[in-house]
C-alpha positions, 0 to 999 in steps of 0.5 A: 615382780619385786614387792615395790613394783606392785606397791607403785602400781597400787599407788598409781591406781589410788591416784586414778580413784582419787581422780573420780572422786573416790577415796579407795578402789575395789578391784575384782578382775582377777588379772588386775588383782594379779597385776597389783599384787602378784597373787595368782589364785582363782578367787580374790579381790583387792581393796586399795586405799590411803591406809594401804591394801587388803587382799581378800581370798579364801582359806584354800589360797592363804598360804599362796597369798602369803608367798605371792603377795608378802606384806599385804593384809589378808582377809579370809572370806569366800565372797570377797567383793562384799567382804571388802565393801563392808571393810571399806565402810568400816574404814570410814571410806565414803566413796568407793570406786569399783570395776563396773565392767566386771561387776554384774548388775545383780552383784552391784545391787548386792554391794549397794545394799550392804549395811554401811556400804560406801557410795559406789562410783565407776572406776573405769578401765583404770587398771587396764590402762596402767597395764598398757605400758610395761615395765622392764620386768614385764618386757623381759617376760614377754621377750622370753615368751616370744623366744620360746615360741620362735624356737618351738615353731622352728622345731615343729616346722622341721618335723611337719610333712604332708599326711599329718593332721592339723591336730597333730601339728598343733599338739606337737607345737604346744608340747614343744613350747612347754618342753622349752620352758613355757608354763603353758600356751597363750591361747588355743593354737590355730593350725589351719591347712588348705581351705581351712587356712581361709578361716581366720580363727580355725580350730585344728581338726583331723584334716590331713595336710596335702601337698601344696597346701597353705599351712597357717599357724597362729600360736604363742607361749605363756611365760611368767603370766605373759602371752606371746602371739605370732602367726606364720603361713607356709606351703607344705610339700610343693612349690607355691601356686601363683595365687598363694605367692600373690596373697602372701606378698600382699600380706607381707607388704601390709604387715611391713607397712603396719610395723613401720607405722608403729611409733609413740604418739601414732593414732591407733586407727592410722596404724591399722590404715597403713596396713589396710591400705596396702590390702585394699589397693591390691584388690583384697580389701573385703578379704581382710575382715579383722583389726590389725592387732592388739596389745598383749601382756597378762592377757592375750588380747588387751589394750590397745586395739588397732582397728578401723574404729580405734581411738587413742594413740600409742604410748611407749613401752607398749607391746602390740601385734601387727597381723594383717591377713587375706582369706579366700574362702574355699581356697586358702588364706595367709596371715603374718603376725609379729609381737613388737614393742613400741618405743622411741625409733624403730619398734623392737621385734620380739618374734623373729621367725622368718616371714618368707613364704617357706616351703616345707 
């Protein structure tokens, strides 16, 4: 990301801090530090104030910080939140906003007890809210992550057959994504066959694929820090049974309804309802136990959440997943998931692998 992009993000965060009556913000969540600076090390915190920004990390990462976050003042300390809280007090800051959802009660007490520490006020999920709406650079990275996943899934399905294990298919897919340019996987790949496909978040096992099994694959590539997410369900080695066709058709119609409900200003719970109503009307409401989808970006699950009790509305330039499912314990299940970007008019579809009930 250009240096100016990170600076603009920090300026917007400072406005949020001012909005809660603080003169500066202390950012401790590593993913949020990355969003605001570009720094990807495993120990860091960031102080953002009117005088500028101070990035704290320890000696292991100073060279990396200079490369990834050029132009920022660096503070070499092992314990970054206390060091930056002291620095804020030295800079004359009287009220410091902090990420209360990230700082433990014990750590908060430590920060409050530091000599000269400013008054600490909750910042809220300010950085996460900023991250919801993506800029052009972020969307470009997400598009590439999804494209890598599409290509890898196609190559993997071409080589999948009865007798292979869930674990074999998962490892092959993950290796293929890396070979095609992913820096890694977005999350642990779900490969679920036969009765295991009825488990929404199944971990791959040594179960062998049998002829006629449903094969559910939920996966994603990570590219430039951005996470793709896609699920497809197919049948292996034989014609689909009537019940498999039926639940696949229900899920596909629900997924279509959810995608069509995505629009700038749409209520989050209304998007969920658009898809869920299709499943309920088909008689499978109890077999759809999770929310419809979630935002994606620097994390695989981030705001906004699409669910029955979700509050708020969709904003433009927001990537979300739409992933209804029907799961019949002991028999099998179907989930179909796409990553899309909400915008004016029709949402942009980033995961383009066919949603037909394919037979391998």
